[in-house]
C-alpha positions in Angstrom: 87.8 78.3 68.8 87.0 81.5 70.6 85.2 81.5 73.9 84.9 82.7 77.4 85.0 81.0 80.7 84.2 82.6 84.1 83.5 81.8 87.7 80.9 83.6 89.8 81.2 84.1 93.5 78.1 82.0 94.3 78.6 82.2 98.0 78.7 86.0 97.9 75.6 86.1 95.7 73.7 83.9 98.1 75.0 85.6 101.2 74.2 89.1 100.1 70.8 88.2 98.6 70.8 91.2 96.3 70.6 89.0 93.2 69.0 85.6 92.5 71.6 83.1 91.4 69.3 81.2 89.1 68.2 84.4 87.4 71.8 85.5 86.9 72.7 82.2 85.2 69.5 82.3 83.0 70.3 85.9 81.9 73.9 85.0 81.1 72.7 82.0 79.0 70.2 84.2 77.2 72.8 86.8 76.4 75.4 84.3 75.2 73.1 82.1 73.1 70.4 84.4 71.8 72.2 87.7 71.6 75.8 86.7 70.8 75.2 83.4 69.0 77.5 81.4 71.3 77.1 77.8 72.3 77.1 76.6 75.9 80.0 74.1 76.5 79.4 73.7 80.2 78.4 75.8 83.2 80.2 79.1 82.9 81.9 78.2 79.5 80.6 79.5 76.1 82.2 79.2 72.7 81.6 80.5 69.2 81.3 77.4 66.9 81.7 79.2 63.6 84.6 81.0 62.0 83.0 84.0 60.3 83.0 87.1 62.6 83.9 84.9 65.6 85.6 87.8 67.5 82.6 90.0 67.0 80.2 87.4 68.4 82.4 86.8 71.5 82.9 90.6 71.8 79.1 91.1 71.9 78.8 89.0 75.0 82.0 90.2 76.7 82.1 93.9 75.9 78.5 94.8 74.9 76.7 92.7 77.5 78.4 91.2 80.5 81.1 93.9 81.2 78.2 96.5 81.4 76.2 94.4 83.8 76.9 95.3 87.4 75.2 92.1 88.6 77.9 90.2 86.7 81.0 92.3 87.3 80.5 92.7 91.0 80.1 88.9 91.4 82.6 87.4 88.9 85.8 85.9 90.5 87.6 84.9 87.3 86.8 85.6 83.7 88.8 84.6 80.6 88.8 85.2 76.9 89.8 81.9 75.3 91.5 81.7 71.9 93.1 78.4 70.7 95.0 80.2 67.9 97.6 81.0 70.7 97.6 77.5 72.1 95.3 75.1 73.7 95.5 76.6 77.2 95.6 80.3 76.2 93.3 82.4 78.4 93.5 86.2 78.6 92.2 87.7 81.9 89.2 89.9 81.0 88.9 91.4 84.5 92.5 92.5 84.6 92.4 94.0 81.1 89.1 95.8 81.8 90.4 97.3 85.0 93.6 98.5 83.3 91.5 100.2 80.7 88.9 101.5 83.2 86.0 99.6 81.5 83.1 98.0 83.3 81.7 98.2 86.8 84.0 96.5 89.4 83.6 96.0 93.2 
């Protein structure tokens, strides 16, 4: 299983009022399901249910979509790349890796 799990700073989003929380979640779901072919497991948790090109599907959402969206990166508190090949609880910190490699828009 490959997937991603994140937590948005909902209080910040509501307090600042720059973005609409419902619109953000709807856009994330659209990108994950329609563009990347992932399945929604729960709020803020998406997985790829196949085996063929699984990394590419997850990469589309993470690297080609969300990491390029300022409305996401400026409001995400935690964000992980999940890969059960390395153990049930394996989670790589996407924010940390992106900042190290100077990729994405960060607050």
